[in-house]
C-alpha positions in Angstrom: 169.1 40.2 94.9 171.0 38.4 97.6 168.1 35.9 98.0 167.9 35.3 94.3 171.6 34.7 94.0 171.4 32.2 96.9 168.5 30.4 95.2 170.4 30.2 91.9 173.4 28.8 93.7 171.2 26.3 95.7 169.3 25.0 92.7 172.6 24.6 90.7 174.3 22.6 93.4 171.2 20.4 93.6 171.5 19.7 89.8 168.3 21.6 89.1 169.7 24.0 86.6 166.4 24.7 84.9 165.0 26.1 88.2 168.1 28.1 88.7 167.8 29.5 85.2 164.1 30.5 85.8 165.1 32.4 89.0 167.9 34.2 87.1 165.4 35.2 84.3 163.0 36.5 87.0 165.7 38.9 88.2 164.9 42.3 87.0 168.4 43.7 87.0 171.0 41.0 87.6 174.3 42.1 89.0 177.7 40.5 88.3 177.4 38.1 91.2 174.1 36.7 89.8 175.6 36.4 86.3 178.6 34.5 87.7 176.4 32.3 89.8 174.2 31.2 86.9 177.3 30.7 84.6 179.0 28.6 87.3 175.8 26.7 87.8 175.6 25.8 84.1 179.2 24.7 84.3 178.5 22.5 87.3 175.6 20.9 85.5 177.7 20.4 82.4 175.4 22.5 80.3 178.2 24.0 78.3 175.9 25.5 75.7 174.3 27.5 78.4 177.7 28.6 79.7 178.6 30.1 76.3 175.2 31.6 75.6 175.1 33.3 79.0 178.7 34.6 78.6 178.0 36.1 75.2 174.8 37.7 76.5 176.7 39.1 79.5 179.4 40.6 77.2 176.7 42.5 75.3 175.0 43.9 78.4 175.8 46.4 81.1 177.4 43.9 83.5 180.9 43.0 82.2 182.7 39.7 82.8 185.2 39.6 85.6 187.9 37.1 86.6 185.4 34.6 88.0 183.3 34.7 84.8 186.3 34.2 82.5 187.5 31.2 84.7 184.1 29.5 84.4 183.9 30.0 80.6 187.5 28.8 80.2 186.8 25.7 82.3 183.9 24.9 79.8 186.4 25.3 76.9 188.8 22.9 78.7 186.1 20.3 79.3 185.0 20.4 75.7 188.6 20.8 74.4 187.4 23.8 72.4 190.7 25.6 71.7 189.4 28.1 69.2 186.8 29.4 71.7 189.4 29.3 74.5 191.8 31.5 72.4 189.0 34.0 71.7 188.2 34.2 75.5 192.0 34.6 76.2 192.2 37.5 73.7 189.3 39.2 75.5 191.0 38.6 78.9 194.2 40.3 77.7 192.3 43.2 76.1 190.3 43.8 79.4 193.4 43.4 81.5 191.9 40.5 83.5 194.9 38.2 83.3 195.3 37.4 87.0 196.7 34.1 88.4 193.2 32.5 88.6 192.4 33.2 85.0 195.9 32.3 83.7 195.5 28.9 85.4 192.3 28.4 83.5 194.0 29.4 80.2 196.8 26.9 81.0 194.2 24.2 81.5 192.6 24.9 78.1 195.9 24.6 76.3 196.9 21.5 78.3 193.6 19.7 77.8 193.9 20.4 74.0 197.4 19.1 73.9 199.2 22.4 73.2 201.8 22.2 75.9 204.1 24.8 74.5 201.4 27.5 74.7 200.4 26.2 78.2 204.0 26.5 79.3 204.2 30.1 78.0 201.1 31.2 79.9 202.2 29.3 83.0 205.5 31.2 83.0 203.7 34.5 83.3 202.0 33.4 86.6 204.1 35.1 89.4 203.6 32.6 92.2 201.9 29.5 90.7 199.6 27.7 93.2 199.4 24.0 93.6 196.4 24.1 91.2 198.5 25.8 88.5 201.3 23.3 88.8 199.0 20.3 88.8 197.2 21.6 85.7 200.6 21.7 83.9 201.6 18.3 85.2 198.2 16.7 84.2 198.5 18.2 80.7 201.9 16.5 80.2 200.5 13.2 81.4 197.5 13.5 79.1 199.9 14.3 76.2 201.9 11.1 77.0 205.0 13.2 77.8 206.0 11.4 81.0 209.4 12.9 81.3 208.0 16.4 81.0 205.6 15.6 83.7 208.4 14.4 86.0 210.4 17.5 85.2 207.5 19.7 86.2 207.0 17.6 89.3 210.6 18.2 90.3 210.4 21.9 89.6 207.3 22.1 91.8 209.1 20.3 94.6 212.0 22.8 94.3 209.6 25.7 94.4 208.4 24.8 97.8 204.7 24.7 96.9 202.7 22.3 99.1 201.9 19.2 97.1 198.4 17.6 97.3 197.1 14.2 96.4 195.8 15.4 93.0 199.4 16.3 92.1 200.7 13.0 93.3 198.1 10.9 91.4 198.9 12.8 88.2 202.6 12.2 88.4 201.9 8.5 89.2 199.7 8.2 86.2 202.5 9.6 84.0 204.7 6.6 85.0 202.1 3.9 84.0 204.0 2.3 81.1 206.5 -0.5 80.8 209.4 1.8 79.7 209.0 3.9 82.9 209.4 1.1 85.5 212.5 2.7 87.0 210.9 6.2 87.3 207.8 4.5 88.7 209.9 3.0 91.5 211.4 6.4 92.2 208.0 8.1 92.5 206.8 5.2 94.7 209.7 5.7 97.0 209.0 9.4 97.3 205.3 8.6 98.0 206.3 6.3 100.8 208.7 8.9 102.2 206.2 11.7 102.0 203.3 9.8 103.6 201.0 10.1 100.7 200.6 6.3 100.5 198.1 6.7 103.4 195.6 8.2 101.0 193.4 5.7 99.2 193.4 7.7 95.9 197.2 7.5 95.8 197.3 3.8 96.7 194.8 3.1 93.9 197.0 5.1 91.4 200.1 3.1 92.4 198.2 -0.2 91.8 197.0 1.0 88.5 200.5 2.4 87.6 202.2 -1.0 88.1 199.3 -2.8 86.4 199.8 -0.6 83.2 203.5 -1.1 83.5 203.0 -4.9 83.2 204.2 -5.6 86.7 201.1 -7.0 88.3 203.2 -8.5 91.1 204.1 -5.0 92.3 200.4 -4.0 92.1 199.6 -6.9 94.3 202.3 -6.0 96.7 201.1 -2.5 97.1 197.6 -3.8 97.7 198.7 -6.3 100.4 200.8 -3.7 102.2 197.7 -1.6 102.8 196.0 -1.7 106.2 192.4 -2.9 106.8 191.1 0.7 106.6 192.7 1.4 103.2 192.2 -1.9 101.4 188.4 -1.8 101.0 188.7 1.5 99.1 191.0 0.1 96.5 190.0 -3.5 96.2 188.0 -2.9 93.0 191.1 -1.4 91.4 193.0 -4.5 92.3 190.3 -6.8 90.8 190.4 -4.7 87.6 194.2 -4.9 87.4 194.2 -8.7 87.7 191.6 -8.8 84.9 193.6 -6.4 82.6 196.7 -8.5 83.1 194.9 -11.7 82.2 194.9 -13.1 85.8 191.3 -14.3 85.9 191.8 -16.8 88.7 193.3 -14.1 91.1 190.6 -11.7 90.1 187.8 -14.1 91.0 189.5 -15.2 94.2 189.9 -11.6 95.3 186.3 -10.8 94.3 185.0 -13.7 96.5 187.3 -12.6 99.3 185.8 -9.1 99.0 182.3 -10.4 99.3 183.2 -12.6 102.3 184.6 -9.6 104.1 181.4 -7.6 103.4 182.9 -5.2 100.9 180.6 -3.7 98.2 181.9 -4.3 94.6 181.8 -1.4 92.2 180.4 -1.3 88.6 183.2 -3.6 87.2 181.8 -6.6 89.1 180.8 -10.0 87.8 177.5 -10.4 86.0 175.8 -12.7 88.4 176.3 -10.3 91.3 175.0 -7.4 89.2 171.9 -9.3 88.4 171.3 -10.1 92.0 171.7 -6.5 93.2 170.1 -4.7 90.2 173.4 -3.0 89.2 172.9 -4.4 85.7 170.4 -1.6 85.1 173.1 1.0 85.6 174.1 2.4 82.2 177.9 2.1 82.8 177.6 -1.4 84.3 175.2 -2.7 81.6 177.3 -1.3 78.8 180.5 -2.9 80.2 178.8 -6.2 80.5 177.2 -6.5 77.1 180.5 -5.2 75.5 182.3 -8.0 77.4 179.9 -10.6 76.1 180.2 -9.2 72.6 184.0 -9.4 72.6 183.8 -13.0 74.0 181.7 -14.0 71.0 178.4 -14.3 72.9 176.4 -11.9 70.8 173.0 -13.3 71.9 173.8 -12.7 75.6 175.2 -9.3 74.7 172.1 -8.2 72.9 169.9 -9.5 75.7 171.8 -7.4 78.2 171.6 -4.4 75.8 167.8 -4.7 75.8 167.7 -4.6 79.6 169.3 -1.2 79.9 166.3 1.2 80.3 168.0 4.5 79.0 170.8 4.1 76.5 173.3 6.7 75.6 175.3 7.1 72.3 178.2 5.0 73.6 175.8 2.2 74.4 174.2 2.2 70.9 177.6 2.5 69.2 179.1 -0.4 71.1 176.2 -2.7 70.2 176.3 -1.6 66.5 180.0 -2.3 66.5 179.4 -5.8 68.0 177.0 -6.7 65.3 179.4 -5.5 62.6 182.4 -7.4 64.1 180.5 -10.7 63.7 179.1 -10.0 60.3 175.5 -9.1 61.3 175.4 -6.1 59.1 171.7 -5.9 58.4 171.0 -6.2 62.1 173.5 -3.4 62.8 171.8 -1.1 60.3 168.4 -2.0 61.8 169.7 -1.1 65.2 170.7 2.3 64.0 167.2 2.9 62.7 165.8 1.8 66.0 168.1 4.3 67.7 166.7 7.2 65.6 163.2 6.0 66.2 164.0 6.0 70.0 164.7 9.7 69.8 168.4 9.5 70.5 170.4 11.9 68.3 173.6 10.1 67.1 176.9 11.7 67.9 180.2 11.3 66.1 181.1 8.0 67.6 177.8 6.4 66.7 177.9 7.7 63.1 181.5 6.4 62.8 180.3 3.0 63.9 177.5 2.9 61.4 179.8 4.1 58.6 182.1 1.1 59.4 179.0 -1.1 58.8 178.4 0.7 55.5 182.0 0.0 54.5 181.6 -3.7 55.3 178.4 -4.0 53.1 179.5 -1.9 51.1 176.7 0.6 50.7 177.4 4.0 49.1 173.8 5.4 49.3 173.7 4.8 53.1 177.1 6.3 53.5 176.0 9.4 51.7 172.8 9.6 53.9 174.9 9.4 57.1 177.4 12.0 55.7 174.5 14.3 54.9 173.1 13.9 58.4 176.5 14.7 59.9 176.7 17.9 57.8 173.2 19.0 58.8 173.9 18.3 62.5 177.2 20.1 62.3 179.2 17.2 63.6 181.3 16.5 60.5 184.5 18.2 61.7 186.0 15.5 64.0 188.8 13.0 63.2 186.9 9.8 64.1 184.0 10.6 61.7 186.3 12.0 59.0 188.5 8.9 59.1 185.4 6.6 59.0 184.1 8.5 55.9 187.4 8.2 54.0 187.5 4.5 54.8 183.8 4.0 53.8 184.0 6.0 50.6 187.2 4.2 49.6 185.7 0.8 50.1 182.6 1.8 48.2 184.7 2.9 45.3 183.8 6.6 45.6 187.4 7.8 45.6 186.6 11.3 44.6 184.4 11.8 47.7 187.0 10.0 49.8 189.7 12.4 48.7 187.4 15.4 49.3 186.8 14.3 52.9 190.5 13.4 53.4 191.7 16.9 52.2 189.3 18.5 54.8 190.6 16.5 57.8 191.8 18.8 60.5 195.1 16.9 60.9 197.3 14.2 59.4 195.7 10.8 59.8 197.7 7.7 58.9 194.7 5.5 59.1 192.7 7.6 56.6 195.8 7.8 54.4 196.2 4.0 54.4 192.5 3.6 53.5 192.7 6.0 50.6 195.9 4.5 49.3 194.3 1.0 49.4 191.3 2.3 47.5 193.4 3.9 44.8 195.4 0.6 44.5 192.4 -1.6 44.3 191.0 0.5 41.4 194.2 0.7 39.5 195.0 4.3 40.3 198.6 3.5 41.2 200.0 7.0 40.4 197.4 8.6 42.7 198.3 6.1 45.4 202.0 6.8 45.0 201.6 10.6 45.1 199.4 10.4 48.3 201.9 8.1 49.9 204.8 10.4 49.0 203.0 13.5 50.2 202.1 11.9 53.5 205.7 10.8 54.2 207.0 14.2 53.3 204.4 16.0 55.5 205.2 14.0 58.5 207.8 11.3 58.5 206.6 9.9 61.8 203.5 8.4 60.1 205.6 6.4 57.6 205.5 3.2 59.6 201.7 3.3 59.9 201.0 3.7 56.2 201.3 0.8 53.8 202.7 1.7 50.3 200.7 0.7 47.2 201.2 -3.0 46.4 203.0 -2.3 43.2 205.5 -0.1 45.0 206.1 -2.7 47.6 206.9 -5.3 44.9 209.4 -2.9 43.3 
């Protein structure tokens, strides 16, 4: 049993989960350690389906889940942002009395990743002596929810508690300050980083550069970069190049890039095309996708498609980006043809790809194709997300199928001003002014915050 557990762990860490799974199935009577090892292995290999399947199987057997099991399953829920499953696991944890600090931190992470910070805070408050991990999970959740002031408040609470702060905590609070309205707070955090000595860590220095870049103060980003020593600078040079680029400083970006090459530093995947061709980096999925998207946005669709063809194995984001590029420049038939090629290639489209194709259908417009894609999404069970739902409302509205558009709109999981605007526009264009008015009124009454995003029917605007 000890040998088998070690084999399962070894295969999992080597990203050979299938072999780990075979060893596990060959175990005649797996103990709790074996179960936890295989579930953790599935999590490490990002096979979340296996995590849940093994967990449900374990719950029905003689070996019952423990704190380690629950933490692994909750981590999968957090990664997928599956709040419903996370709540079900939490209920089982409470029922079994397994709510220790380790598990509570994992529950906090689920709520935080799903944007439910009030629930995350409530669970966090029940942890007797929160560790640095627990604090950092809360802080990261606030940052992800764009609640910078809450993140700073938690950071200050953490400092007062006396818990030892690590670089992950620091990078999270720095990320929270990366916006123009937070430039004063950014300076305060930067001062604390200098005082505490965390500026010596490359990850923190890179976060500071990125923070000032997103705040719109590229000069401060450059100052942070130039203040680094010769050991640190090579580790963050790519972040600086990217910051120059994002702030529309192409000259400085290219000069720094050339300087980087002259000093013998290796560029990362955000490098210039000529260098990627020379070194073969263009075959990397991330690099290739970034490059052909860049050409597409610059209007060089032919070069974009040529690069797209060079990528040997394409993922959904890759296909969706190229389809969107064709649509943006009016090559609608080519975009539809590319979707057919994707299916023939054996790639199963996800929500983002289907949303991209629906945008093409809206531009044509083509109601039959829109219905085909909707049917595919229903059969594949990927029709519940906001991006696809919003795309369906927009497509059906532009195709004149307002009844179907309204049915999809009414089933959206949350208020969506974009979908509302699409449907109002559809009603107005087909003379259904009363329906447009009622929808506009209902949307404003449901959530006044969306009012500024939704255009009222033209007849109302004139009145």
